C-alpha positions as CSV (number, residue, x, y, z in Angstrom):
1,M,-1.4,16.1,-154.2
2,W,-4.8,17.3,-155.8
3,V,-4.5,20.8,-153.6
4,S,-1.2,21.3,-154.6
5,S,-1.9,20.8,-158.3
6,V,-5.1,22.8,-158.5
7,L,-3.7,25.9,-156.3
8,R,-0.9,26.1,-158.8
9,F,-1.4,29.3,-161.0
10,R,0.6,31.6,-162.7
11,H,-1.2,34.7,-162.4
12,A,-3.2,36.1,-159.5
13,S,-5.7,38.2,-161.1
14,W,-9.0,36.2,-159.9
15,L,-7.7,36.4,-156.7
16,N,-7.1,40.2,-156.8
17,Q,-10.6,40.5,-157.9
18,I,-11.8,38.6,-155.0
19,E,-9.8,40.7,-152.6
20,T,-11.0,44.0,-154.2
21,W,-14.4,42.8,-153.6
22,L,-13.7,41.9,-150.0
23,S,-12.8,45.3,-149.6
24,I,-15.7,47.0,-150.8
25,L,-17.7,44.7,-148.6
26,T,-15.6,45.7,-145.5
27,R,-15.7,49.1,-146.0
28,K,-19.5,49.6,-147.1
29,L,-20.9,47.3,-144.4
30,L,-18.8,45.4,-141.8
31,R,-16.5,48.2,-140.4
32,R,-19.7,50.4,-139.8
33,G,-21.8,47.6,-139.0
34,S,-23.7,47.1,-135.7
35,F,-24.6,43.2,-135.5
36,T,-26.3,41.2,-132.8
37,S,-25.7,37.7,-133.5
38,I,-23.9,35.9,-136.3
39,Q,-27.3,35.1,-137.9
40,D,-27.6,39.0,-138.1
41,V,-24.1,39.1,-139.9
42,Q,-25.0,36.5,-142.3
43,D,-28.4,38.2,-143.2
44,K,-26.7,41.6,-143.7
45,V,-23.8,40.2,-145.9
46,L,-26.7,38.5,-148.0
47,A,-28.8,41.7,-148.3
48,F,-25.7,43.8,-149.1
49,I,-24.6,41.1,-151.9
50,A,-28.2,41.5,-153.5
51,Y,-28.2,45.4,-153.1
52,Y,-24.6,45.2,-154.5
53,N,-25.5,42.9,-157.5
54,R,-28.6,45.5,-158.0
55,T,-26.9,48.9,-157.9
56,M,-23.2,48.6,-157.9
57,A,-22.0,45.8,-159.8
58,K,-20.0,46.1,-163.1
59,P,-16.7,44.3,-164.4
60,F,-13.4,45.0,-162.7
61,T,-11.1,46.3,-165.4
62,W,-8.0,44.7,-165.3
63,T,-4.9,46.9,-166.2
64,Y,-2.2,44.8,-166.6
65,Q,-0.7,44.6,-169.9
66,G,1.5,41.4,-169.6
67,T,4.8,43.6,-169.8
68,A,7.4,42.8,-167.2
69,L,7.7,45.1,-164.5
70,V,11.0,47.5,-164.3
71,A,12.6,47.5,-160.8
């Protein structure tokens, strides 16, 4: 019951932002990466997060105006 009541949301803007960030992680690190172990992946992901936060992080701009989409 708890999960079903928590996961009911009206809009998924927060989920879209997470998906966008994971796409950045994939394009910038994971796709081109060469990893020797799971620990190596973890270390490089954490290093990328620190680098991203220092150099590239800025708020995502949400452009949805709240109007109905016309089909």
